[in-house]
C-alpha positions as CSV (number, residue, x, y, z in Angstrom):
1,X,-11.7,28.9,10.5
2,X,-10.0,27.8,13.7
3,X,-12.8,29.2,16.0
4,X,-16.0,27.6,15.7
5,X,-17.4,28.6,19.0
6,X,-20.4,30.3,17.3
7,X,-21.7,26.7,16.4
8,X,-24.8,25.9,18.1
9,X,-25.2,23.2,20.7
10,X,-28.3,22.4,18.8
11,X,-26.2,21.3,15.9
12,X,-26.1,17.3,15.5
13,X,-23.2,17.4,12.9
14,X,-20.2,16.0,14.5
15,X,-17.6,18.3,15.9
16,X,-14.9,16.7,13.7
17,X,-17.1,17.4,10.4
18,X,-17.9,21.3,11.3
19,X,-14.7,22.7,9.7
20,X,-15.3,20.9,6.5
21,X,-19.1,22.3,6.4
22,X,-17.6,25.6,7.2
23,X,-15.3,25.3,4.4
24,X,-18.1,24.4,2.0
25,X,-20.1,27.7,3.0
26,X,-16.7,29.7,2.7
27,X,-16.3,28.1,-0.9
28,X,-19.8,28.9,-2.0
29,X,-19.6,32.6,-0.6
30,X,-16.3,33.2,-2.2
31,X,-17.3,32.0,-5.6
32,X,-20.9,33.0,-5.9
33,X,-22.0,35.7,-3.2
34,X,-23.1,38.9,-5.0
35,X,-24.2,40.7,-1.9
36,X,-25.8,40.3,1.6
37,X,-28.2,42.0,3.7
38,X,-28.8,41.6,7.4
39,X,-32.6,42.1,7.2
40,X,-32.8,41.8,11.2
41,X,-30.9,40.1,13.9
42,X,-32.8,36.7,13.1
43,X,-32.6,37.1,9.2
44,X,-30.0,37.2,6.5
45,X,-30.5,37.8,3.1
46,X,-27.8,36.5,0.5
47,X,-27.8,37.1,-3.4
48,X,-25.8,34.4,-5.1
49,X,-25.1,33.7,-9.0
50,X,-27.9,31.6,-10.2
51,X,-25.5,28.7,-11.5
52,X,-24.8,28.2,-7.7
53,X,-28.4,26.7,-7.4
54,X,-27.7,23.0,-7.1
55,X,-24.9,23.7,-4.6
56,X,-27.0,25.8,-2.5
57,X,-30.0,23.4,-2.5
58,X,-27.5,20.6,-1.7
59,X,-25.7,22.6,1.2
60,X,-28.7,23.8,2.7
61,X,-30.6,20.8,2.8
62,X,-27.8,19.0,4.6
63,X,-27.5,22.0,6.9
64,X,-31.2,21.6,7.7
65,X,-30.7,18.1,8.6
66,X,-28.2,18.7,11.5
67,X,-29.2,22.3,12.5
68,X,-33.0,22.1,12.2
69,X,-33.3,25.7,13.6
70,X,-32.3,27.1,10.3
71,X,-35.0,28.2,8.0
72,X,-33.7,28.4,4.4
73,X,-35.9,30.0,1.7
74,X,-34.6,30.1,-1.9
75,X,-35.9,32.3,-4.8
76,X,-34.5,33.1,-8.1
77,X,-35.2,36.7,-9.5
78,X,-33.7,38.8,-12.4
79,X,-31.2,40.1,-9.9
80,X,-29.9,36.6,-8.9
81,X,-30.4,33.5,-6.4
82,X,-31.6,35.2,-3.2
83,X,-31.1,32.9,-0.2
84,X,-32.9,34.1,3.0
85,X,-31.7,32.4,6.1
86,X,-33.7,32.8,9.4
87,X,-33.0,31.6,12.9
88,X,-34.9,32.1,16.3
89,X,-33.6,34.6,18.7
90,X,-31.6,31.9,20.6
91,X,-29.5,31.2,17.4
92,X,-28.3,34.6,16.5
93,X,-24.7,34.0,16.8
94,X,-24.8,31.1,14.4
95,X,-26.2,33.6,11.8
96,X,-23.6,35.8,12.8
97,X,-20.9,33.4,12.2
98,X,-22.1,32.5,8.7
99,X,-20.2,35.4,7.0
């Protein structure tokens, strides 16, 4: 992705590192995403393969460190690994940019 304009000013990840983080999310989604549902403007629900759990936990922990406005909730069901991502109203553009 060449255009990172959706990245929030509140993000403390150095600008030079942002393309690498985007690539990590892209790789996760390309290899493990089973489905997604935009619950509302501030909430995205992803269903991922259960074997991606360690990657999801690591990536969301690191993302929370630099972008504390994210709320990640992870739960496992028979249907897969559910990752709920929520942001405040001022950060919906960041959520739009994830997928």
